[in-house]
C-alpha positions in Angstrom: 102.8 179.6 127.7 100.0 177.1 127.8 97.6 176.3 124.9 95.1 178.1 127.1 96.9 181.3 128.4 94.7 182.0 131.4 95.3 178.5 132.9 98.2 177.9 135.3 99.0 175.7 138.3 97.8 178.4 140.6 95.0 179.9 138.4 92.3 177.6 137.2 90.0 180.3 135.7 89.8 179.7 132.0 89.2 181.7 128.9 87.8 179.2 126.4 88.4 179.9 122.8 85.7 178.3 120.6 86.0 179.5 117.0 82.9 179.7 114.8 84.3 177.1 112.4 83.7 174.3 114.9 80.2 173.8 113.6 81.5 172.9 110.2 83.7 170.0 111.5 82.7 166.4 111.5 80.9 165.5 114.8 83.8 163.3 116.0 86.2 166.2 115.6 83.8 168.6 117.3 83.7 166.4 120.3 87.5 166.0 120.4 88.0 169.7 120.1 85.6 170.4 123.0 87.2 167.6 125.0 90.6 169.1 124.5 89.4 172.5 125.8 87.6 171.0 128.8 90.4 168.6 129.6 92.3 171.2 131.6 89.6 171.8 134.1 90.7 171.0 137.7 88.1 168.2 138.1 89.9 166.2 135.5 93.3 166.4 137.1 92.7 164.5 140.3 90.5 161.8 138.6 93.1 160.8 136.0 95.9 159.7 138.4 96.4 157.2 141.2 95.2 159.1 144.3 95.0 158.4 148.0 91.4 157.4 147.5 92.4 154.8 145.0 94.8 153.2 147.5 91.9 152.8 150.0 90.1 150.5 147.7 90.4 146.9 149.0 91.2 145.3 145.7 93.7 148.1 145.0 95.5 147.3 148.3 95.8 143.6 147.5 96.7 143.9 143.8 98.6 147.2 143.5 95.9 148.5 141.1 94.2 151.9 140.7 90.6 152.2 141.8 89.4 151.8 138.2 91.5 148.7 137.7 90.4 147.3 141.1 86.8 147.7 140.0 87.6 145.8 136.8 89.3 143.1 138.8 86.2 142.8 141.0 84.0 142.3 137.9 86.5 139.9 136.5 86.4 137.8 139.7 82.6 137.8 139.6 82.7 136.7 136.0 85.2 133.9 136.4 83.7 133.0 139.8 80.5 131.7 138.2 82.4 129.0 136.3 84.7 128.4 139.3 81.8 127.6 141.6 80.3 125.2 139.0 83.6 123.4 139.0 83.7 123.2 142.8 80.3 121.6 142.8 81.3 119.2 140.1 84.5 118.3 141.9 82.6 117.7 145.2 80.0 115.5 143.5 82.8 113.5 141.7 84.5 113.0 145.1 81.4 111.6 146.6 81.3 108.9 143.9 85.0 108.3 144.5 84.4 108.0 148.2 81.8 105.4 147.7 84.1 103.3 145.5 87.0 103.5 147.9 85.3 103.3 151.3 82.0 101.5 150.5 80.1 104.5 151.8 76.4 103.7 151.8 73.7 105.8 150.0 72.5 107.5 153.2 76.0 108.8 153.8 76.3 109.9 150.2 73.1 111.8 150.5 74.3 113.6 153.6 77.4 114.6 151.6 75.3 115.7 148.7 73.4 117.9 151.0 76.5 119.8 152.0 77.8 120.4 148.5 76.3 123.9 148.1 77.5 125.0 151.5 81.0 123.6 150.9 81.1 125.2 147.5 80.2 128.6 149.0 82.9 128.2 151.6 85.5 127.3 149.0 84.4 130.3 146.9 84.8 132.6 149.8 88.4 131.4 150.3 88.9 131.6 146.5 87.8 135.2 146.4 90.0 136.0 149.3 93.1 134.5 147.6 92.4 135.5 144.1 93.8 139.1 144.3 97.1 137.9 145.7 97.4 135.4 142.9 96.5 138.0 140.3 99.1 140.4 141.8 101.7 137.6 141.4 100.8 137.1 137.8 100.6 140.8 137.0 104.1 141.3 138.4 105.4 138.6 136.2 103.6 140.1 133.2 103.9 143.7 134.3 104.3 145.0 130.7 100.9 143.7 129.8 97.9 146.0 130.3 95.3 145.0 132.8 92.7 144.5 130.1 94.9 142.3 128.0 95.9 140.4 131.1 92.2 139.7 131.9 91.7 138.5 128.3 94.7 136.1 128.7 93.6 134.8 132.1 89.9 134.4 131.4 90.2 130.6 130.8 93.1 129.8 133.1 91.9 131.9 136.1 88.9 129.6 136.6 91.0 126.5 136.7 91.9 124.6 139.9 95.5 125.5 139.3 95.2 129.2 139.5 94.1 129.3 143.1 94.8 125.9 144.6 92.1 124.8 147.1 91.2 121.3 148.3 87.6 120.4 149.3 88.9 119.5 152.7 89.5 123.2 153.3 85.7 123.7 153.4 84.5 123.2 157.1 81.1 122.0 156.0 82.7 119.2 153.9 85.1 118.0 156.6 82.3 118.1 159.2 80.1 116.0 156.9 82.9 113.5 156.3 83.4 113.0 160.1 79.7 112.5 160.4 79.3 109.8 157.7 82.6 107.9 158.1 83.2 105.1 160.5 86.8 104.6 161.7 87.6 102.0 159.0 86.2 104.1 156.2 88.1 107.2 157.4 91.3 105.2 157.6 90.8 103.8 154.1 90.1 107.2 152.6 93.1 108.8 154.3 95.4 106.0 153.1 94.1 106.2 149.5 94.5 110.0 149.4 98.0 109.7 150.7 99.0 107.0 148.2 97.5 108.9 145.3 99.3 112.0 146.3 102.6 110.2 146.7 102.3 108.6 143.3 101.3 111.9 141.6 104.0 113.9 143.3 106.6 111.3 142.3 105.6 111.6 138.7 105.7 115.4 138.9 109.1 115.4 140.6 110.6 113.0 138.0 109.4 115.3 135.2 110.5 118.5 137.0 114.0 117.1 137.7 115.0 117.3 134.1 113.8 120.9 133.8 115.3 121.9 137.1 118.8 120.6 136.2 118.8 122.6 132.9 117.5 125.7 134.6 119.9 125.5 137.5 122.9 125.3 135.2 121.7 128.3 133.2 121.0 130.4 136.4 124.2 129.3 138.1 126.3 130.3 135.0 124.8 133.8 135.2 125.4 134.2 138.9 129.0 132.8 138.6 129.6 135.6 136.1 128.6 138.0 138.8 131.0 136.4 141.3 133.8 136.5 138.7 133.1 140.2 138.3 133.4 140.7 142.1 136.6 138.7 142.3 138.1 140.7 139.4 137.0 144.1 140.7 138.3 143.5 144.2 141.3 141.3 143.3 140.2 138.7 145.9 142.4 135.8 146.9 141.3 132.3 145.8 139.9 131.3 149.2 137.5 134.2 149.4 136.6 133.8 145.7 135.7 130.2 146.3 133.4 131.3 149.1 131.6 133.6 146.7 131.2 130.7 144.2 129.8 128.6 147.0 127.4 131.4 147.9 126.2 131.5 144.3 125.6 127.8 144.3 123.6 128.0 147.5 121.6 130.9 146.2 120.7 129.1 143.0 119.9 125.9 144.9 117.4 127.9 147.1 115.9 129.5 144.0 115.4 126.2 142.3 113.9 124.7 145.5 111.3 127.5 145.6 110.5 127.2 141.9 110.2 123.4 142.1 107.9 123.6 145.1 105.7 126.2 143.5 105.6 124.3 140.2 104.8 121.0 142.0 101.9 122.7 143.9 100.5 124.1 140.7 100.8 120.7 138.9 99.2 118.8 141.8 96.1 120.9 141.3 95.7 120.1 137.6 93.2 117.7 136.3 94.7 114.3 135.2 94.4 115.0 131.5 96.1 118.4 131.8 98.8 117.0 134.1 99.7 114.0 131.9 100.0 116.3 128.8 102.5 118.5 130.7 104.4 115.6 132.1 104.7 114.1 128.6 105.7 117.3 126.8 107.5 119.2 129.6 107.1 122.9 130.4 105.8 122.4 134.0 108.6 124.4 135.7 107.6 127.9 136.9 110.5 130.2 136.3 109.2 133.2 138.1 109.7 134.3 141.7 107.3 136.7 143.3 108.5 140.2 144.3 108.6 139.2 147.9 110.7 136.1 147.1 113.1 138.2 145.0 113.5 140.7 147.8 114.2 137.7 150.2 116.9 136.4 147.7 118.5 139.9 147.6 118.7 140.0 151.4 120.2 136.5 151.5 122.8 137.4 148.9 123.8 140.6 150.7 124.1 138.7 154.0 126.2 136.1 152.3 128.5 138.7 150.8 128.9 140.3 154.2 129.9 137.0 155.7 132.4 136.1 152.9 134.1 139.4 152.2 136.4 141.3 154.6 134.8 144.6 155.7 137.0 146.8 153.5 136.3 144.7 150.4 132.6 144.7 151.2 132.6 148.4 151.4 134.4 148.7 148.1 132.0 146.4 146.4 128.9 148.2 147.8 130.4 151.5 146.5 130.7 149.9 143.0 127.2 148.6 143.2 125.9 152.0 144.3 127.8 153.7 141.4 126.3 151.2 138.9 122.8 151.7 140.4 123.3 155.5 140.1 124.2 155.2 136.4 121.0 153.1 135.8 118.9 155.6 137.7 120.4 158.4 135.7 119.8 156.5 132.4 116.2 155.6 133.4 115.5 159.1 134.6 116.4 160.4 131.2 114.1 158.0 129.5 111.2 158.8 131.8 111.6 162.6 131.3 112.1 162.1 127.6 109.1 159.9 127.2 106.8 162.3 129.1 108.4 165.3 127.3 107.6 163.6 124.0 103.9 163.5 124.9 103.4 166.4 127.3 105.9 169.0 125.7 108.0 170.5 128.5 110.1 173.6 128.3 113.9 173.3 129.0 113.4 174.7 132.5 110.6 172.2 133.2 112.8 169.3 132.1 115.4 170.5 134.5 112.9 170.8 137.3 111.3 167.4 136.7 114.6 165.4 136.7 114.9 165.2 140.5 111.3 164.1 140.8 111.8 161.5 138.0 114.9 160.2 139.7 113.0 159.6 142.9 110.2 157.8 141.0 112.7 155.6 139.2 114.5 154.7 142.3 111.2 153.5 143.9 110.0 151.6 140.8 110.6 147.8 141.4 110.2 146.8 137.8 113.2 149.0 136.9 115.5 147.7 139.6 118.8 146.0 138.9 118.8 142.8 140.9 122.3 141.7 142.0 121.1 138.2 142.8 119.7 137.5 139.4 121.1 139.5 136.5 118.9 137.5 134.1 115.9 139.4 135.6 117.3 142.6 134.1 114.8 144.0 131.6 116.2 143.2 128.2 112.8 143.5 126.4 110.4 146.4 126.2 110.4 148.0 129.7 108.0 150.8 128.8 105.4 149.8 131.3 107.9 150.3 134.2 108.6 153.9 133.1 104.9 154.7 132.8 104.1 153.0 136.1 106.8 155.2 137.7 105.4 158.3 136.1 101.9 157.5 137.2 103.0 157.5 140.9 104.0 161.2 140.8 102.1 163.3 143.2 99.9 166.0 141.8 101.3 168.5 144.2 104.9 167.9 143.0 103.8 168.0 139.4 101.7 171.2 139.9 104.7 173.0 141.1 106.4 172.4 137.7 103.6 171.9 135.1 100.7 174.1 134.1 97.2 172.6 134.6 96.9 171.5 131.0 100.2 169.7 131.1 99.2 168.0 134.3 96.1 166.6 132.8 98.1 165.4 129.8 100.7 163.7 132.1 97.9 161.8 133.8 96.2 161.0 130.4 99.4 159.6 129.0 100.0 157.3 132.0 96.4 156.1 132.0 96.4 155.6 128.2 99.5 153.5 128.3 98.3 151.5 131.3 95.1 150.6 129.5 96.6 150.0 126.1 95.5 146.8 124.4 95.3 145.9 120.8 91.7 144.8 120.4 88.8 144.9 122.9 87.3 141.6 121.7 85.1 141.3 124.8 83.5 144.7 124.1 81.9 144.2 120.7 79.9 147.1 119.5 77.1 144.9 118.1 76.5 143.2 121.4 77.4 139.7 120.3 78.0 137.4 123.2 81.3 135.8 124.2 82.3 132.2 123.8 85.0 130.2 122.2 86.5 131.6 119.0 85.2 128.7 117.0 81.7 129.3 118.3 81.7 133.1 117.9 83.2 133.1 114.4 81.4 130.1 112.9 80.5 131.7 109.5 81.9 134.1 106.9 79.4 136.7 108.1 80.8 136.4 111.7 84.3 136.8 110.3 83.3 139.9 108.5 81.5 141.3 111.6 84.5 140.7 113.8 86.8 142.4 111.3 84.4 145.3 111.1 84.5 145.7 114.8 88.2 145.8 114.7 88.3 148.4 112.0 85.8 150.6 113.7 87.7 150.4 117.0 91.0 151.2 115.2 89.4 154.2 113.4 88.1 155.6 116.7 91.4 155.2 118.5 93.4 156.5 115.6 91.3 159.6 115.1 91.7 160.4 118.7 95.4 159.9 118.6 96.0 162.0 115.5 93.9 164.8 117.0 95.9 164.7 120.3 99.2 164.8 118.4 98.1 168.0 116.7 96.9 169.5 119.9 100.3 168.7 121.5 102.0 170.7 118.7 99.7 173.6 119.3 100.3 173.5 123.1 104.1 173.3 122.5 104.3 176.2 120.2 102.0 178.3 122.3 104.0 177.7 125.4 107.5 178.0 123.7 106.7 181.2 121.8 104.4 182.8 124.4 101.7 183.3 121.7 98.8 185.6 122.0 95.2 184.2 122.3 94.5 185.4 118.8 97.4 183.5 117.3 96.5 180.4 119.3 93.0 180.6 117.9 94.3 180.8 114.4 96.6 177.8 114.9 93.8 175.8 116.5 91.9 175.9 113.2 95.1 174.8 111.4 95.7 172.0 113.9 92.2 170.6 113.7 92.1 170.9 109.9 95.5 169.1 109.7 94.2 166.3 112.0 91.1 165.7 109.9 93.2 165.7 106.7 95.7 163.2 108.1 92.9 161.0 109.3 91.0 161.0 106.0 94.2 160.1 104.1 95.0 157.3 106.6 91.5 156.0 106.6 91.4 155.7 102.8 94.1 153.1 102.7 94.0 151.4 106.1 91.1 149.0 105.4 92.6 147.7 102.2 96.0 147.3 104.0 94.5 145.3 106.8 92.4 143.1 104.6 95.5 142.4 102.5 97.5 141.6 105.7 95.1 138.9 106.9 93.9 137.6 103.6 96.3 134.6 103.4 95.3 131.5 105.4 92.9 133.3 107.6 90.6 130.8 109.4 87.8 130.9 111.8 90.0 130.0 114.7 92.9 132.4 114.0 91.4 135.7 113.1 91.7 137.2 116.5 95.4 136.2 116.8 96.1 137.6 113.3 94.5 140.9 114.2 96.4 141.1 117.5 99.6 140.7 115.6 99.0 143.4 113.0 100.6 146.1 115.2 100.5 149.8 114.7 100.0 151.6 111.4 101.8 154.9 110.8 99.7 158.0 109.8 102.0 158.5 106.8 104.3 161.3 105.8 108.0 161.7 106.5 109.4 161.3 110.0 109.7 164.6 111.8 107.9 166.7 109.1 104.8 168.8 110.0 101.5 168.5 108.0 101.5 171.0 105.1 98.4 172.9 106.4 99.9 173.3 109.9 103.3 174.3 108.4 101.8 177.0 106.3 99.9 178.4 109.3 103.0 178.6 111.4 105.0 180.3 108.7 102.3 182.9 107.9 101.0 183.6 111.4 104.1 183.5 113.6 106.9 186.1 113.6 110.5 185.0 112.8 111.3 185.4 116.5 108.3 183.2 117.6 109.3 180.5 115.0 112.9 180.6 116.2 111.8 180.2 119.9 109.8 177.1 119.1 112.5 175.7 116.9 115.0 176.2 119.7 112.8 174.3 122.1 112.3 171.5 119.7 116.1 171.2 119.1 116.8 171.3 122.8 114.2 168.5 123.4 115.8 166.5 120.6 119.3 166.8 122.2 117.9 165.7 125.5 116.2 162.7 124.0 119.4 161.7 122.1 121.5 161.9 125.3 118.9 159.9 127.2 118.7 157.3 124.5 122.5 156.9 124.5 122.7 156.4 128.2 119.8 154.0 128.2 121.3 151.8 125.4 124.4 151.4 127.5 122.2 150.5 130.6 120.4 147.9 128.5 123.8 146.5 127.3 124.9 146.4 130.9 122.0 144.0 131.5 123.3 141.8 128.8 127.0 141.6 129.7 127.2 143.1 133.2 129.5 146.1 132.8 131.8 147.6 135.3 131.5 151.3 136.0 134.8 151.9 134.2 133.6 150.0 131.1 130.4 152.0 131.1 132.4 155.3 131.1 134.5 154.1 128.1 131.5 153.1 126.1 129.6 156.4 126.5 131.5 158.4 123.9 131.6 155.5 121.5 127.8 154.8 121.6 127.1 158.5 121.6 129.1 158.9 118.4 127.4 156.0 116.7 124.0 157.3 117.5 124.9 160.8 116.3 126.3 159.6 113.0 123.2 157.4 112.4 120.6 159.6 114.0 118.7 160.5 110.8 118.8 156.9 109.5 117.4 155.5 112.8 114.7 158.2 112.8 113.6 157.0 109.3 113.7 153.3 110.1 111.9 153.7 113.4 109.6 156.7 113.1 108.0 157.7 116.4 104.9 159.8 116.7 103.9 161.0 120.1 101.2 158.4 120.8 101.8 155.6 118.2 104.7 153.6 119.6 107.6 153.8 122.0 111.0 155.0 120.7 113.3 152.5 119.0 115.6 152.0 122.0 112.6 150.7 124.0 111.7 148.3 121.3 113.0 144.9 120.1 116.2 146.4 118.5 117.2 148.5 121.5 120.9 147.4 121.4 121.2 148.2 117.7 124.3 150.5 118.1 126.3 147.7 119.6 125.7 145.6 116.5 127.9 148.0 114.6 130.9 147.0 116.8 132.9 143.9 115.9 134.7 141.7 118.4 137.9 143.5 117.5 136.2 146.8 118.2 135.2 145.6 121.6 138.7 144.3 122.6 140.1 146.5 125.3 136.6 147.6 126.2 135.1 144.3 127.4 136.6 141.1 128.7 136.8 138.0 126.5 133.9 136.5 128.3 131.7 139.5 127.9 132.5 139.7 124.2 131.6 136.0 123.8 128.4 136.5 125.7 127.4 139.4 123.5 128.3 137.9 120.2 126.5 134.7 121.0 123.4 136.3 122.4 120.0 136.4 120.7 120.1 140.2 121.0 123.2 140.4 118.8 121.7 138.0 116.3 118.5 140.1 116.1 120.3 143.4 115.9 123.0 142.4 113.4 120.7 141.9 110.4 118.9 145.1 111.2 122.2 146.9 111.4 123.1 145.9 107.9 119.9 147.4 106.6 120.5 150.6 108.6 124.1 150.9 107.4 123.1 150.4 103.8 120.6 153.3 104.1 123.2 155.4 105.9 125.8 154.9 103.2 123.3 155.7 100.5 122.2 158.9 102.3 125.8 160.0 102.8 126.7 159.3 99.2 123.7 161.3 97.9 124.8 164.3 100.0 128.2 164.4 98.4 
């Protein structure tokens, strides 16, 4: 039953329960309460998700953005474009001076060129605006876990540089026409020769610098892909001749990847100003390691074609079957995570989870950021892949969801996806006091400015935290109402308890949060690093013990609900917990597969082992990584997602993994990170077990 009993997917009439005590609440909680009631109205459902109308927006088509994000991109382009046009004008004027030095162009010719600067700058800007969304899409694909707002903040300076969208003044028709008009044949030849010589010299310096990075990167990538061919050879028991062909294919594949990366990197470096370029050439770091999604797809096609040419038909079919089985395991694991994550924040029934799984599997299969790429295992998502799951969930069609969820749940589904998509730590460009933007040093030049910036941060954190706490309590109310099929009168009583609990939690949290944050940043804070320090603070817990309900809410449930109603809700919570545990276990193995490249048989052998570890340490993990519905992703989607494998020694893994796989895991950064955390977890586990005896 929904929080609002008269609302369903097929019935959008609403009986709104507004208790009289609402007038005694703080204004902020009054607004939240009313927003929660009104959130289920049909008008809110369609507007929250990515709709067909969104896809018709020009910027959305080019950048894979929602309509709202596309509008933000358009504003961002306008903002950055102001500075970009100034730089085009400066570049054109500087080129006129250079032209005069190289060709002896007279003042009359220079004045003609000066007269075309504005027109040429406008033409370059038109081309820049046309190409910008594609370039932004490429960057956002590489940084897909980053919210659009944060990506804009990161790109604000770089996006206006010549390297972001590479354009040459000669691409402006007005400029080239003016050059043809003012140059005599000798001057044209001299300028063409000088440009070619400069380009050749610059490119030579760039290629010399890139060669060192390319060699190291090639060796690393080739080693990864040779492990893939070794797996194929072992799985199919291939003869040496065929195996050698696969190794050759891997070499050609990596050579093509490095050629593409080198060309992209050189193009970017060629567009840099001399000072920037020389700094990179001196210190290294000029190699671009990322392929676009189109390039990755092309690499995948080339790899599959190479396999088809190298392997006999029967062996090729056997390998494709193994790849498909591995992919199915990943899809099953990812499907569990998607359902579990949305269940954690929308509160499904057991029947709804079962109904949503096929839809979630389709969404996962179509989500490119969650794909396992056979051509480049290093592209497997080791880190926090949460964005991919929420992107997949956001693509669910309202009609499919409406057949499973009630109207309030549908609104919450959309709200969760949108909230994650727009999550960013601090909106520094949206200061409440209206102070202008500028460099950090300029904006925070006095202690008063530091204090104002910190106050902005605290105010923003309070507003977002109050809203999150309130939404968590409303989720509990919705869950118990639906699970126990409560009457409107009981729902109204629990509404009061939920809102009172939210306000009490918030007030307790607020009393200590400012002191904690000021203490956190008090050491070595400077004008230039305050924003970075605040960004790194992270998320503060609301307090209390993991999994425990607030006292006021707990008393209300115990006094108002019958034993049968409480048992119905408890059963639903326990079923949800079991589902989440099973999903977590499968996903941890999928993540480990990305680290060591498991066979399907190895995957099957590891499932009961990992499941047993997670069952034994369930309570300890929950205490170490508390997860509230809106505060942070679960532990297995965080930094220590391979924690259970840190409990297994190399001897434990013998017979389960190959020697090479064990060495790869034991020497990995993931193992190093998880090993120390595991020691802490085991110590807590042993203490807990000892106390129970």
